[in-house]
N, C-alpha and C positions, 0 to 999 in steps of 0.2 A: 504494500500500500504506500502510495506516495502522497505527499501533501497532507494538509490538515483538513479534517472534515469541517463543513460550515457550522458555525455556532457550537463547535466542540462536540458534535454528535452526528453520526450518520442517521439518515432516515431509514426506517424499515418499510420496504415496498413489497406488497404481496405480488406473487406471480400466479397467473392463471393461464391455462391453455386447454384447448380441446384435444391436444395430442397426448393426453393422459387422462385416466379416470378422474372424475370430480371427487373431492373429498366427501366422505360419508359422515364426517363429524365436524366439530367446531375448530377447524384448522385450515390453513392454506396449503396448496400444493408445494409452495416454496416461499421463502422470504429472501429478498435481496437487500443486503446491507453494505453500502459502499461497493467495493469490488468483489464481495463474496456472496455466494448463493447457498442457502441452507435448504435442502429439500426435506419434505416429510417422507416418512418411510413409504415405499411403494411395494405393493404385493405383485406377484407375478400373474396378473389377470389380463387376459386378452381384452384390450379396451374396446374392440369392435363387437365381440360376442359375449364377453363376461365370463368365459370359461377359463379353467385352470388345468394345466396338464401335469406332466412329471416335473422333477426338479430342474432339468435342463430347460424345458419350455417356460417354466415359471421364472427362472433366472433371466432368460432372454427377454420376456415381456416386462419384467421389472426394470431392466436396463433400458429397453426401448422407451418405456414411460418416463423414466428419469431423464433420458436424453431429450425427449420432447419438452419436458419442464425446463431443463437447463437452457435449451435453445430459446425458449420464450423469454428467458432472463438475460440473454446475450452471452451465453456460455455453451457448454456441451460436455459430454463425458470425457472428451479429450483434454478438458481443462480441470478435471477432478483432482483435488488434493487429498481428500479423505473419503473413504468408503466404509460404511458400517453395514455388515450383513448379519441378519438374524436368521438362523437356520434351525428348523424344528429338530428337537433332540433326536438323536439316532440316525439322522440322515447322513449318508456318505457324501462328502463335499466334492468328490471327483467330477460328477456331471456339472456342478456349479462352476468349478474352476475351469473346465474346458470352455464353457460359454463365456466366462469372465475374460479369458485370454483373447477372445475374438473382439471384445469391446474396448479393451484398454491396451495402450502401447507405452513404450518407454518414454519418459520415466513414469513408471507405474505409481499410482497414488498410494498413500499410506492406507492400510486396511486393517479392520478388526472383524473377526468372525466370532459371533456369539451364538452358542447353542442354547436354545430356549425350549422349554417343555411344551409350550403352547403358543400358537399364533391364532389370530382371529379366523375362526372357521376350521373345520377338520381337514379340508382340502388344501389349505394354505401351508406351503412347505418353506417359503422364504419371503423375507421382506428386506428391502435394501434402501438405505438413505445415503446421500452424498453431500459433501461440501465442495464447491468448485469456485474458481475465480472467473470473473467475466472477461470478455475479450475487448471491451471498449470502455 
């Protein structure tokens, strides 16, 4: 980040796009603060059909949805600096990692992988959130 924010604080700007599912609760798809974008967690739900598949399919849709949100904020997955992945307990992360490598290039963002015993809905296997820098 360069320069000082106006009045000593950055404005929080909500991000909305039709390129990802609309939030189902009281939150935004993302918030842009200065040059950073913080996304809400995205499930691996096909935004066109609402269906969820296996772990690889869910990972791909979560990342597609996140990329759409980040693009609406002037960024993209190529500008991710931190990725947090919530994986349902007992899931083998190999299919997730295979898809993940298709979406991210060097330098890879920092990443945390957290196994959780329960995500929203029995079919939900993964949820992903991202912090990224904007390009402008």
